PDB file of N, CA, C and O in Angstrom, chain B, residues numbered from 101:
ATOM      1  N   UNK B 101       0.844  -1.169   0.000  1.00  0.00           N
ATOM      2  CA  UNK B 101       0.000   0.000   0.000  1.00  0.00           C
ATOM      3  C   UNK B 101       0.893   1.236   0.000  1.00  0.00           C
ATOM      4  O   UNK B 101       1.798   1.358   0.825  1.00  0.00           O
ATOM      5  N   UNK B 102       0.636   2.131  -0.913  1.00  0.00           N
ATOM      6  CA  UNK B 102       1.457   3.334  -1.041  1.00  0.00           C
ATOM      7  C   UNK B 102       0.791   4.509  -0.348  1.00  0.00           C
ATOM      8  O   UNK B 102      -0.281   4.942  -0.769  1.00  0.00           O
ATOM      9  N   UNK B 103       1.399   5.032   0.701  1.00  0.00           N
ATOM     10  CA  UNK B 103       0.906   6.218   1.385  1.00  0.00           C
ATOM     11  C   UNK B 103      -0.616   6.224   1.555  1.00  0.00           C
ATOM     12  O   UNK B 103      -1.296   7.021   0.910  1.00  0.00           O
ATOM     13  N   UNK B 104      -1.160   5.359   2.404  1.00  0.00           N
ATOM     14  CA  UNK B 104      -2.612   5.235   2.507  1.00  0.00           C
ATOM     15  C   UNK B 104      -3.325   6.534   2.857  1.00  0.00           C
ATOM     16  O   UNK B 104      -4.453   6.751   2.415  1.00  0.00           O
ATOM     17  N   UNK B 105      -2.696   7.396   3.637  1.00  0.00           N
ATOM     18  CA  UNK B 105      -3.325   8.672   3.991  1.00  0.00           C
ATOM     19  C   UNK B 105      -3.612   9.536   2.775  1.00  0.00           C
ATOM     20  O   UNK B 105      -4.675  10.149   2.678  1.00  0.00           O
ATOM     21  N   UNK B 106      -2.666   9.584   1.849  1.00  0.00           N
ATOM     22  CA  UNK B 106      -2.864  10.364   0.628  1.00  0.00           C
ATOM     23  C   UNK B 106      -3.970   9.767  -0.236  1.00  0.00           C
ATOM     24  O   UNK B 106      -4.765  10.501  -0.823  1.00  0.00           O
ATOM     25  N   UNK B 107      -4.023   8.431  -0.314  1.00  0.00           N
ATOM     26  CA  UNK B 107      -5.051   7.792  -1.148  1.00  0.00           C
ATOM     27  C   UNK B 107      -6.433   7.990  -0.563  1.00  0.00           C
ATOM     28  O   UNK B 107      -7.413   8.067  -1.305  1.00  0.00           O
ATOM     29  N   UNK B 108      -6.532   8.074   0.769  1.00  0.00           N
ATOM     30  CA  UNK B 108      -7.836   8.342   1.384  1.00  0.00           C
ATOM     31  C   UNK B 108      -8.366   9.700   0.922  1.00  0.00           C
ATOM     32  O   UNK B 108      -9.561   9.853   0.668  1.00  0.00           O
ATOM     33  N   UNK B 109      -7.483  10.670   0.815  1.00  0.00           N
ATOM     34  CA  UNK B 109      -7.886  12.002   0.329  1.00  0.00           C
ATOM     35  C   UNK B 109      -8.331  11.931  -1.124  1.00  0.00           C
ATOM     36  O   UNK B 109      -9.339  12.527  -1.502  1.00  0.00           O
ATOM     37  N   UNK B 110      -7.579  11.205  -1.934  1.00  0.00           N
ATOM     38  CA  UNK B 110      -7.917  11.057  -3.355  1.00  0.00           C
ATOM     39  C   UNK B 110      -9.258  10.340  -3.504  1.00  0.00           C
ATOM     40  O   UNK B 110     -10.083  10.719  -4.335  1.00  0.00           O
ATOM     41  N   UNK B 111      -9.467   9.306  -2.699  1.00  0.00           N
ATOM     42  CA  UNK B 111     -10.729   8.564  -2.744  1.00  0.00           C
ATOM     43  C   UNK B 111     -11.897   9.483  -2.423  1.00  0.00           C
ATOM     44  O   UNK B 111     -12.940   9.405  -3.074  1.00  0.00           O
ATOM     45  N   UNK B 112     -11.740  10.347  -1.439  1.00  0.00           N
ATOM     46  CA  UNK B 112     -12.815  11.293  -1.085  1.00  0.00           C
ATOM     47  C   UNK B 112     -13.142  12.211  -2.261  1.00  0.00           C
ATOM     48  O   UNK B 112     -14.310  12.498  -2.523  1.00  0.00           O
ATOM     49  N   UNK B 113     -12.116  12.668  -2.964  1.00  0.00           N
ATOM     50  CA  UNK B 113     -12.333  13.534  -4.127  1.00  0.00           C
ATOM     51  C   UNK B 113     -13.110  12.789  -5.205  1.00  0.00           C
ATOM     52  O   UNK B 113     -14.073  13.319  -5.759  1.00  0.00           O
ATOM     53  N   UNK B 114     -12.691  11.558  -5.504  1.00  0.00           N
ATOM     54  CA  UNK B 114     -13.380  10.786  -6.540  1.00  0.00           C
ATOM     55  C   UNK B 114     -14.776  10.367  -6.097  1.00  0.00           C
ATOM     56  O   UNK B 114     -15.672  10.226  -6.930  1.00  0.00           O
ATOM     57  N   UNK B 115     -14.971  10.166  -4.797  1.00  0.00           N
ATOM     58  CA  UNK B 115     -16.312   9.848  -4.304  1.00  0.00           C
ATOM     59  C   UNK B 115     -17.253  11.017  -4.583  1.00  0.00           C
ATOM     60  O   UNK B 115     -18.395  10.819  -4.997  1.00  0.00           O
ATOM     61  N   UNK B 116     -16.774  12.212  -4.357  1.00  0.00           N
ATOM     62  CA  UNK B 116     -17.565  13.404  -4.667  1.00  0.00           C
ATOM     63  C   UNK B 116     -17.869  13.460  -6.160  1.00  0.00           C
ATOM     64  O   UNK B 116     -18.983  13.798  -6.561  1.00  0.00           O
ATOM     65  N   UNK B 117     -16.877  13.130  -6.978  1.00  0.00           N
ATOM     66  CA  UNK B 117     -17.075  13.129  -8.437  1.00  0.00           C
ATOM     67  C   UNK B 117     -18.179  12.169  -8.853  1.00  0.00           C
ATOM     68  O   UNK B 117     -19.046  12.532  -9.647  1.00  0.00           O
ATOM     69  N   UNK B 118     -18.158  10.948  -8.327  1.00  0.00           N
ATOM     70  CA  UNK B 118     -19.176   9.974  -8.747  1.00  0.00           C
ATOM     71  C   UNK B 118     -20.549  10.327  -8.184  1.00  0.00           C
ATOM     72  O   UNK B 118     -21.569  10.015  -8.798  1.00  0.00           O
ATOM     73  N   UNK B 119     -20.583  10.974  -7.023  1.00  0.00           N
ATOM     74  CA  UNK B 119     -21.876  11.418  -6.478  1.00  0.00           C
ATOM     75  C   UNK B 119     -22.461  12.538  -7.327  1.00  0.00           C
ATOM     76  O   UNK B 119     -23.674  12.607  -7.521  1.00  0.00           O
ATOM     77  N   UNK B 120     -21.607  13.407  -7.829  1.00  0.00           N
ATOM     78  CA  UNK B 120     -22.063  14.526  -8.647  1.00  0.00           C
ATOM     79  C   UNK B 120     -22.328  14.133 -10.096  1.00  0.00           C
ATOM     80  O   UNK B 120     -23.114  14.780 -10.789  1.00  0.00           O
ATOM     81  N   UNK B 121     -21.668  13.070 -10.548  1.00  0.00           N
ATOM     82  CA  UNK B 121     -21.822  12.614 -11.941  1.00  0.00           C
ATOM     83  C   UNK B 121     -22.033  11.099 -11.961  1.00  0.00           C
ATOM     84  O   UNK B 121     -21.149  10.356 -12.389  1.00  0.00           O
ATOM     85  N   UNK B 122     -23.202  10.636 -11.498  1.00  0.00           N
ATOM     86  CA  UNK B 122     -23.422   9.197 -11.357  1.00  0.00           C
ATOM     87  C   UNK B 122     -23.501   8.416 -12.666  1.00  0.00           C
ATOM     88  O   UNK B 122     -23.606   7.189 -12.647  1.00  0.00           O
ATOM     89  N   UNK B 123     -23.452   9.105 -13.791  1.00  0.00           N
ATOM     90  CA  UNK B 123     -23.458   8.402 -15.084  1.00  0.00           C
ATOM     91  C   UNK B 123     -22.123   8.548 -15.820  1.00  0.00           C
ATOM     92  O   UNK B 123     -22.015   8.192 -16.993  1.00  0.00           O
ATOM     93  N   UNK B 124     -21.125   9.065 -15.137  1.00  0.00           N
ATOM     94  CA  UNK B 124     -19.802   9.274 -15.736  1.00  0.00           C
ATOM     95  C   UNK B 124     -18.932   8.041 -15.480  1.00  0.00           C
ATOM     96  O   UNK B 124     -18.439   7.841 -14.370  1.00  0.00           O
ATOM     97  N   UNK B 125     -18.751   7.227 -16.503  1.00  0.00           N
ATOM     98  CA  UNK B 125     -17.988   5.991 -16.336  1.00  0.00           C
ATOM     99  C   UNK B 125     -16.538   6.273 -15.955  1.00  0.00           C
ATOM    100  O   UNK B 125     -15.950   5.540 -15.160  1.00  0.00           O
ATOM    101  N   UNK B 126     -15.970   7.315 -16.509  1.00  0.00           N
ATOM    102  CA  UNK B 126     -14.560   7.632 -16.214  1.00  0.00           C
ATOM    103  C   UNK B 126     -14.374   8.006 -14.739  1.00  0.00           C
ATOM    104  O   UNK B 126     -13.352   7.679 -14.136  1.00  0.00           O
ATOM    105  N   UNK B 127     -15.357   8.685 -14.169  1.00  0.00           N
ATOM    106  CA  UNK B 127     -15.284   9.036 -12.750  1.00  0.00           C
ATOM    107  C   UNK B 127     -15.267   7.770 -11.889  1.00  0.00           C
ATOM    108  O   UNK B 127     -14.514   7.685 -10.919  1.00  0.00           O
ATOM    109  N   UNK B 128     -16.093   6.793 -12.246  1.00  0.00           N
ATOM    110  CA  UNK B 128     -16.104   5.533 -11.502  1.00  0.00           C
ATOM    111  C   UNK B 128     -14.808   4.761 -11.704  1.00  0.00           C
ATOM    112  O   UNK B 128     -14.301   4.140 -10.769  1.00  0.00           O
ATOM    113  N   UNK B 129     -14.277   4.797 -12.906  1.00  0.00           N
ATOM    114  CA  UNK B 129     -13.007   4.122 -13.175  1.00  0.00           C
ATOM    115  C   UNK B 129     -11.896   4.732 -12.319  1.00  0.00           C
ATOM    116  O   UNK B 129     -11.140   4.009 -11.671  1.00  0.00           O
ATOM    117  N   UNK B 130     -11.801   6.053 -12.318  1.00  0.00           N
ATOM    118  CA  UNK B 130     -10.786   6.736 -11.515  1.00  0.00           C
ATOM    119  C   UNK B 130     -10.958   6.444 -10.025  1.00  0.00           C
ATOM    120  O   UNK B 130      -9.980   6.253  -9.301  1.00  0.00           O
ATOM    121  N   UNK B 131     -12.210   6.413  -9.581  1.00  0.00           N
ATOM    122  CA  UNK B 131     -12.545   6.082  -8.192  1.00  0.00           C
ATOM    123  C   UNK B 131     -12.004   4.681  -7.866  1.00  0.00           C
ATOM    124  O   UNK B 131     -11.401   4.469  -6.814  1.00  0.00           O
ATOM    125  N   UNK B 132     -12.225   3.750  -8.766  1.00  0.00           N
ATOM    126  CA  UNK B 132     -11.742   2.388  -8.572  1.00  0.00           C
ATOM    127  C   UNK B 132     -10.233   2.291  -8.548  1.00  0.00           C
ATOM    128  O   UNK B 132      -9.671   1.564  -7.730  1.00  0.00           O
ATOM    129  N   UNK B 133      -9.576   3.010  -9.428  1.00  0.00           N
ATOM    130  CA  UNK B 133      -8.108   2.988  -9.463  1.00  0.00           C
ATOM    131  C   UNK B 133      -7.543   3.566  -8.161  1.00  0.00           C
ATOM    132  O   UNK B 133      -6.539   3.071  -7.650  1.00  0.00           O
ATOM    133  N   UNK B 134      -8.168   4.588  -7.635  1.00  0.00           N
ATOM    134  CA  UNK B 134      -7.717   5.149  -6.356  1.00  0.00           C
ATOM    135  C   UNK B 134      -7.851   4.107  -5.244  1.00  0.00           C
ATOM    136  O   UNK B 134      -6.949   3.957  -4.419  1.00  0.00           O
ATOM    137  N   UNK B 135      -8.963   3.398  -5.225  1.00  0.00           N
ATOM    138  CA  UNK B 135      -9.128   2.323  -4.238  1.00  0.00           C
ATOM    139  C   UNK B 135      -8.063   1.249  -4.424  1.00  0.00           C
ATOM    140  O   UNK B 135      -7.501   0.751  -3.448  1.00  0.00           O
ATOM    141  N   UNK B 136      -7.788   0.894  -5.668  1.00  0.00           N
ATOM    142  CA  UNK B 136      -6.763  -0.114  -5.934  1.00  0.00           C
ATOM    143  C   UNK B 136      -5.414   0.337  -5.385  1.00  0.00           C
ATOM    144  O   UNK B 136      -4.717  -0.441  -4.733  1.00  0.00           O
ATOM    145  N   UNK B 137      -5.051   1.563  -5.639  1.00  0.00           N
ATOM    146  CA  UNK B 137      -3.767   2.094  -5.165  1.00  0.00           C
ATOM    147  C   UNK B 137      -3.695   2.102  -3.642  1.00  0.00           C
ATOM    148  O   UNK B 137      -2.612   1.996  -3.067  1.00  0.00           O
ATOM    149  N   UNK B 138      -4.842   2.228  -2.993  1.00  0.00           N
ATOM    150  CA  UNK B 138      -4.895   2.209  -1.534  1.00  0.00           C
ATOM    151  C   UNK B 138      -4.914   0.782  -0.986  1.00  0.00           C
ATOM    152  O   UNK B 138      -4.867   0.579   0.227  1.00  0.00           O
ATOM    153  N   UNK B 139      -4.984  -0.207  -1.886  1.00  0.00           N
ATOM    154  CA  UNK B 139      -5.006  -1.596  -1.447  1.00  0.00           C
ATOM    155  C   UNK B 139      -6.387  -2.123  -1.116  1.00  0.00           C
ATOM    156  O   UNK B 139      -6.517  -3.202  -0.538  1.00  0.00           O
ATOM    157  N   UNK B 140      -7.423  -1.374  -1.475  1.00  0.00           N
ATOM    158  CA  UNK B 140      -8.812  -1.777  -1.223  1.00  0.00           C
ATOM    159  C   UNK B 140      -9.389  -2.382  -2.498  1.00  0.00           C
ATOM    160  O   UNK B 140     -10.131  -1.735  -3.237  1.00  0.00           O
ATOM    161  N   UNK B 141      -9.028  -3.639  -2.734  1.00  0.00           N
ATOM    162  CA  UNK B 141      -9.314  -4.261  -4.026  1.00  0.00           C
ATOM    163  C   UNK B 141     -10.792  -4.574  -4.248  1.00  0.00           C
ATOM    164  O   UNK B 141     -11.273  -4.483  -5.378  1.00  0.00           O
ATOM    165  N   UNK B 142     -11.514  -4.935  -3.206  1.00  0.00           N
ATOM    166  CA  UNK B 142     -12.944  -5.210  -3.386  1.00  0.00           C
ATOM    167  C   UNK B 142     -13.699  -3.935  -3.760  1.00  0.00           C
ATOM    168  O   UNK B 142     -14.550  -3.945  -4.649  1.00  0.00           O
ATOM    169  N   UNK B 143     -13.380  -2.847  -3.077  1.00  0.00           N
ATOM    170  CA  UNK B 143     -14.008  -1.566  -3.389  1.00  0.00           C
ATOM    171  C   UNK B 143     -13.620  -1.121  -4.797  1.00  0.00           C
ATOM    172  O   UNK B 143     -14.439  -0.576  -5.536  1.00  0.00           O
ATOM    173  N   UNK B 144     -12.364  -1.360  -5.155  1.00  0.00           N
ATOM    174  CA  UNK B 144     -11.903  -1.016  -6.504  1.00  0.00           C
ATOM    175  C   UNK B 144     -12.702  -1.782  -7.545  1.00  0.00           C
ATOM    176  O   UNK B 144     -13.146  -1.214  -8.543  1.00  0.00           O
ATOM    177  N   UNK B 145     -12.880  -3.062  -7.307  1.00  0.00           N
ATOM    178  CA  UNK B 145     -13.635  -3.914  -8.235  1.00  0.00           C
ATOM    179  C   UNK B 145     -15.070  -3.415  -8.386  1.00  0.00           C
ATOM    180  O   UNK B 145     -15.609  -3.389  -9.492  1.00  0.00           O
ATOM    181  N   UNK B 146     -15.673  -3.028  -7.295  1.00  0.00           N
ATOM    182  CA  UNK B 146     -17.053  -2.528  -7.325  1.00  0.00           C
ATOM    183  C   UNK B 146     -17.148  -1.248  -8.147  1.00  0.00           C
ATOM    184  O   UNK B 146     -18.035  -1.112  -8.990  1.00  0.00           O
ATOM    185  N   UNK B 147     -16.235  -0.310  -7.905  1.00  0.00           N
ATOM    186  CA  UNK B 147     -16.273   0.973  -8.623  1.00  0.00           C
ATOM    187  C   UNK B 147     -16.011   0.795 -10.115  1.00  0.00           C
ATOM    188  O   UNK B 147     -16.695   1.393 -10.946  1.00  0.00           O
ATOM    189  N   UNK B 148     -15.025  -0.023 -10.449  1.00  0.00           N
ATOM    190  CA  UNK B 148     -14.718  -0.240 -11.864  1.00  0.00           C
ATOM    191  C   UNK B 148     -15.834  -1.047 -12.529  1.00  0.00           C
ATOM    192  O   UNK B 148     -16.123  -0.860 -13.712  1.00  0.00           O
ATOM    193  N   UNK B 149     -16.450  -1.929 -11.775  1.00  0.00           N
ATOM    194  CA  UNK B 149     -17.607  -2.665 -12.297  1.00  0.00           C
ATOM    195  C   UNK B 149     -18.739  -1.727 -12.671  1.00  0.00           C
ATOM    196  O   UNK B 149     -19.409  -1.923 -13.685  1.00  0.00           O
ATOM    197  N   UNK B 150     -18.950  -0.707 -11.850  1.00  0.00           N
ATOM    198  CA  UNK B 150     -19.976   0.300 -12.166  1.00  0.00           C
ATOM    199  C   UNK B 150     -19.598   1.065 -13.431  1.00  0.00           C
ATOM    200  O   UNK B 150     -20.454   1.352 -14.267  1.00  0.00           O
ATOM    201  N   UNK B 151     -18.318   1.391 -13.569  1.00  0.00           N
ATOM    202  CA  UNK B 151     -17.858   2.069 -14.790  1.00  0.00           C
ATOM    203  C   UNK B 151     -18.166   1.216 -16.009  1.00  0.00           C
ATOM    204  O   UNK B 151     -18.614   1.721 -17.038  1.00  0.00           O
ATOM    205  N   UNK B 152     -17.923  -0.072 -15.885  1.00  0.00           N
ATOM    206  CA  UNK B 152     -18.157  -0.992 -17.001  1.00  0.00           C
ATOM    207  C   UNK B 152     -19.652  -1.118 -17.315  1.00  0.00           C
ATOM    208  O   UNK B 152     -20.027  -1.260 -18.478  1.00  0.00           O
ATOM    209  N   UNK B 153     -20.495  -1.068 -16.298  1.00  0.00           N
ATOM    210  CA  UNK B 153     -21.946  -1.088 -16.524  1.00  0.00           C
ATOM    211  C   UNK B 153     -22.390   0.140 -17.309  1.00  0.00           C
ATOM    212  O   UNK B 153     -23.271   0.068 -18.166  1.00  0.00           O
ATOM    213  N   UNK B 154     -21.766   1.258 -16.999  1.00  0.00           N
ATOM    214  CA  UNK B 154     -22.137   2.511 -17.666  1.00  0.00           C
ATOM    215  C   UNK B 154     -21.612   2.578 -19.094  1.00  0.00           C
ATOM    216  O   UNK B 154     -22.276   3.100 -19.990  1.00  0.00           O
ATOM    217  N   UNK B 155     -20.405   2.038 -19.292  1.00  0.00           N
ATOM    218  CA  UNK B 155     -19.785   2.083 -20.619  1.00  0.00           C
ATOM    219  C   UNK B 155     -18.864   0.871 -20.755  1.00  0.00           C
ATOM    220  O   UNK B 155     -17.849   0.769 -20.067  1.00  0.00           O
ATOM    221  N   UNK B 156     -19.222  -0.017 -21.625  1.00  0.00           N
ATOM    222  CA  UNK B 156     -18.483  -1.271 -21.787  1.00  0.00           C
ATOM    223  C   UNK B 156     -17.191  -1.003 -22.574  1.00  0.00           C
ATOM    224  O   UNK B 156     -17.219  -0.820 -23.791  1.00  0.00           O
ATOM    225  N   UNK B 157     -16.057  -0.984 -21.851  1.00  0.00           N
ATOM    226  CA  UNK B 157     -14.755  -0.739 -22.478  1.00  0.00           C
ATOM    227  C   UNK B 157     -13.796  -1.847 -22.075  1.00  0.00           C
ATOM    228  O   UNK B 157     -13.857  -2.358 -20.957  1.00  0.00           O
ATOM    229  N   UNK B 158     -12.918  -2.209 -22.986  1.00  0.00           N
ATOM    230  CA  UNK B 158     -11.941  -3.252 -22.672  1.00  0.00           C
ATOM    231  C   UNK B 158     -11.012  -2.811 -21.538  1.00  0.00           C
ATOM    232  O   UNK B 158     -10.571  -3.642 -20.744  1.00  0.00           O
ATOM    233  N   UNK B 159     -10.716  -1.536 -21.457  1.00  0.00           N
ATOM    234  CA  UNK B 159      -9.863  -1.018 -20.379  1.00  0.00           C
ATOM    235  C   UNK B 159     -10.497  -1.307 -19.027  1.00  0.00           C
ATOM    236  O   UNK B 159      -9.813  -1.702 -18.083  1.00  0.00           O
ATOM    237  N   UNK B 160     -11.798  -1.110 -18.938  1.00  0.00           N
ATOM    238  CA  UNK B 160     -12.502  -1.355 -17.682  1.00  0.00           C
ATOM    239  C   UNK B 160     -12.510  -2.842 -17.350  1.00  0.00           C
ATOM    240  O   UNK B 160     -12.324  -3.226 -16.195  1.00  0.00           O
ATOM    241  N   UNK B 161     -12.725  -3.678 -18.364  1.00  0.00           N
ATOM    242  CA  UNK B 161     -12.721  -5.119 -18.141  1.00  0.00           C
ATOM    243  C   UNK B 161     -11.354  -5.604 -17.670  1.00  0.00           C
ATOM    244  O   UNK B 161     -11.264  -6.458 -16.787  1.00  0.00           O
ATOM    245  N   UNK B 162     -10.304  -5.067 -18.253  1.00  0.00           N
ATOM    246  CA  UNK B 162      -8.948  -5.438 -17.838  1.00  0.00           C
ATOM    247  C   UNK B 162      -8.683  -5.009 -16.401  1.00  0.00           C
ATOM    248  O   UNK B 162      -8.039  -5.729 -15.639  1.00  0.00           O
ATOM    249  N   UNK B 163      -9.181  -3.838 -16.038  1.00  0.00           N
ATOM    250  CA  UNK B 163      -8.980  -3.348 -14.672  1.00  0.00           C
ATOM    251  C   UNK B 163      -9.759  -4.194 -13.665  1.00  0.00           C
ATOM    252  O   UNK B 163      -9.278  -4.438 -12.558  1.00  0.00           O
ATOM    253  N   UNK B 164     -10.950  -4.637 -14.038  1.00  0.00           N
ATOM    254  CA  UNK B 164     -11.719  -5.524 -13.166  1.00  0.00           C
ATOM    255  C   UNK B 164     -10.921  -6.801 -12.910  1.00  0.00           C
ATOM    256  O   UNK B 164     -10.802  -7.245 -11.768  1.00  0.00           O
ATOM    257  N   UNK B 165     -10.380  -7.384 -13.964  1.00  0.00           N
ATOM    258  CA  UNK B 165      -9.583  -8.602 -13.819  1.00  0.00           C
ATOM    259  C   UNK B 165      -8.364  -8.348 -12.934  1.00  0.00           C
ATOM    260  O   UNK B 165      -7.999  -9.190 -12.114  1.00  0.00           O
ATOM    261  N   UNK B 166      -7.741  -7.191 -13.103  1.00  0.00           N
ATOM    262  CA  UNK B 166      -6.572  -6.838 -12.286  1.00  0.00           C
ATOM    263  C   UNK B 166      -6.955  -6.731 -10.812  1.00  0.00           C
ATOM    264  O   UNK B 166      -6.245  -7.242  -9.946  1.00  0.00           O
ATOM    265  N   UNK B 167      -8.065  -6.075 -10.528  1.00  0.00           N
ATOM    266  CA  UNK B 167      -8.532  -5.933  -9.138  1.00  0.00           C
ATOM    267  C   UNK B 167      -8.799  -7.301  -8.521  1.00  0.00           C
ATOM    268  O   UNK B 167      -8.436  -7.553  -7.372  1.00  0.00           O
ATOM    269  N   UNK B 168      -9.430  -8.175  -9.282  1.00  0.00           N
ATOM    270  CA  UNK B 168      -9.728  -9.520  -8.781  1.00  0.00           C
ATOM    271  C   UNK B 168      -8.444 -10.296  -8.510  1.00  0.00           C
ATOM    272  O   UNK B 168      -8.334 -10.989  -7.499  1.00  0.00           O
ATOM    273  N   UNK B 169      -7.475 -10.178  -9.413  1.00  0.00           N
ATOM    274  CA  UNK B 169      -6.194 -10.863  -9.224  1.00  0.00           C
ATOM    275  C   UNK B 169      -5.463 -10.333  -7.995  1.00  0.00           C
ATOM    276  O   UNK B 169      -4.950 -11.112  -7.191  1.00  0.00           O
ATOM    277  N   UNK B 170      -5.413  -9.014  -7.850  1.00  0.00           N
ATOM    278  CA  UNK B 170      -4.729  -8.421  -6.703  1.00  0.00           C
ATOM    279  C   UNK B 170      -5.417  -8.790  -5.392  1.00  0.00           C
ATOM    280  O   UNK B 170      -4.758  -9.002  -4.374  1.00  0.00           O
ATOM    281  N   UNK B 171      -6.731  -8.864  -5.425  1.00  0.00           N
ATOM    282  CA  UNK B 171      -7.476  -9.254  -4.227  1.00  0.00           C
ATOM    283  C   UNK B 171      -7.128 -10.697  -3.831  1.00  0.00           C
ATOM    284  O   UNK B 171      -6.886 -10.977  -2.657  1.00  0.00           O
ATOM    285  N   UNK B 172      -7.104 -11.603  -4.805  1.00  0.00           N
ATOM    286  CA  UNK B 172      -6.748 -12.999  -4.524  1.00  0.00           C
ATOM    287  C   UNK B 172      -5.328 -13.094  -3.966  1.00  0.00           C
ATOM    288  O   UNK B 172      -5.081 -13.834  -3.014  1.00  0.00           O
ATOM    289  N   UNK B 173      -4.396 -12.343  -4.561  1.00  0.00           N
ATOM    290  CA  UNK B 173      -3.016 -12.354  -4.078  1.00  0.00           C
ATOM    291  C   UNK B 173      -2.926 -11.822  -2.654  1.00  0.00           C
ATOM    292  O   UNK B 173      -2.191 -12.356  -1.823  1.00  0.00           O
ATOM    293  N   UNK B 174      -3.673 -10.777  -2.389  1.00  0.00           N
ATOM    294  CA  UNK B 174      -3.697 -10.182  -1.055  1.00  0.00           C
ATOM    295  C   UNK B 174      -4.215 -11.186  -0.023  1.00  0.00           C
ATOM    296  O   UNK B 174      -3.667 -11.290   1.074  1.00  0.00           O
ATOM    297  N   UNK B 175      -5.265 -11.919  -0.376  1.00  0.00           N
ATOM    298  CA  UNK B 175      -5.808 -12.929   0.531  1.00  0.00           C
ATOM    299  C   UNK B 175      -4.799 -14.040   0.784  1.00  0.00           C
ATOM    300  O   UNK B 175      -4.651 -14.501   1.916  1.00  0.00           O
ATOM    301  N   UNK B 176      -4.102 -14.471  -0.268  1.00  0.00           N
ATOM    302  CA  UNK B 176      -3.087 -15.524  -0.112  1.00  0.00           C
ATOM    303  C   UNK B 176      -1.957 -15.049   0.803  1.00  0.00           C
ATOM    304  O   UNK B 176      -1.510 -15.792   1.677  1.00  0.00           O
ATOM    305  N   UNK B 177      -1.499 -13.825   0.604  1.00  0.00           N
ATOM    306  CA  UNK B 177      -0.429 -13.295   1.451  1.00  0.00           C
ATOM    307  C   UNK B 177      -0.880 -13.165   2.906  1.00  0.00           C
ATOM    308  O   UNK B 177      -0.124 -13.449   3.835  1.00  0.00           O
ATOM    309  N   UNK B 178      -2.093 -12.743   3.076  1.00  0.00           N
ATOM    310  CA  UNK B 178      -2.637 -12.621   4.432  1.00  0.00           C
ATOM    311  C   UNK B 178      -2.680 -13.989   5.115  1.00  0.00           C
ATOM    312  O   UNK B 178      -2.327 -14.124   6.287  1.00  0.00           O
ATOM    313  N   UNK B 179      -3.115 -14.991   4.365  1.00  0.00           N
ATOM    314  CA  UNK B 179      -3.195 -16.350   4.899  1.00  0.00           C
ATOM    315  C   UNK B 179      -1.811 -16.873   5.270  1.00  0.00           C
ATOM    316  O   UNK B 179      -1.650 -17.513   6.310  1.00  0.00           O
ATOM    317  N   UNK B 180      -0.815 -16.609   4.435  1.00  0.00           N
ATOM    318  CA  UNK B 180       0.563 -17.035   4.715  1.00  0.00           C
ATOM    319  C   UNK B 180       1.055 -16.358   5.994  1.00  0.00           C
ATOM    320  O   UNK B 180       1.676 -17.007   6.836  1.00  0.00           O
ATOM    321  N   UNK B 181       0.786 -15.076   6.144  1.00  0.00           N
ATOM    322  CA  UNK B 181       1.247 -14.350   7.332  1.00  0.00           C
ATOM    323  C   UNK B 181       0.565 -14.852   8.594  1.00  0.00           C
ATOM    324  O   UNK B 181       1.187 -14.868   9.657  1.00  0.00           O
ATOM    325  N   UNK B 182      -0.678 -15.257   8.511  1.00  0.00           N
ATOM    326  CA  UNK B 182      -1.393 -15.772   9.673  1.00  0.00           C
ATOM    327  C   UNK B 182      -0.818 -17.118  10.112  1.00  0.00           C
ATOM    328  O   UNK B 182      -0.734 -17.413  11.304  1.00  0.00           O
ATOM    329  N   UNK B 183      -0.427 -17.924   9.133  1.00  0.00           N
ATOM    330  CA  UNK B 183       0.076 -19.269   9.427  1.00  0.00           C
ATOM    331  C   UNK B 183       1.521 -19.285   9.917  1.00  0.00           C
ATOM    332  O   UNK B 183       2.040 -20.355  10.237  1.00  0.00           O
ATOM    333  N   UNK B 184       2.165 -18.166   9.983  1.00  0.00           N
ATOM    334  CA  UNK B 184       3.567 -18.114  10.450  1.00  0.00           C
ATOM    335  C   UNK B 184       3.656 -18.104  11.945  1.00  0.00           C
ATOM    336  O   UNK B 184       4.755 -18.063  12.498  1.00  0.00           O
TER     337      UNK B 184
END
């Protein structure tokens, strides 16, 4: 996770964007990428999924797959750390 405090601020900005423009797919995509950068992969997947519902783009589909992969990796790492 890179500087979580900074990403929380960015997430708040993008949350305002999606609330003000609930049909803007790019706003949801950016919101999701901010969540991903903060290490919140499930939230990222949800936001990018909404972007994809609004506008079906291969970029959004690739990002959804990336969020799912990162989430699975995160769970595996967490499990390894618990078992130590």
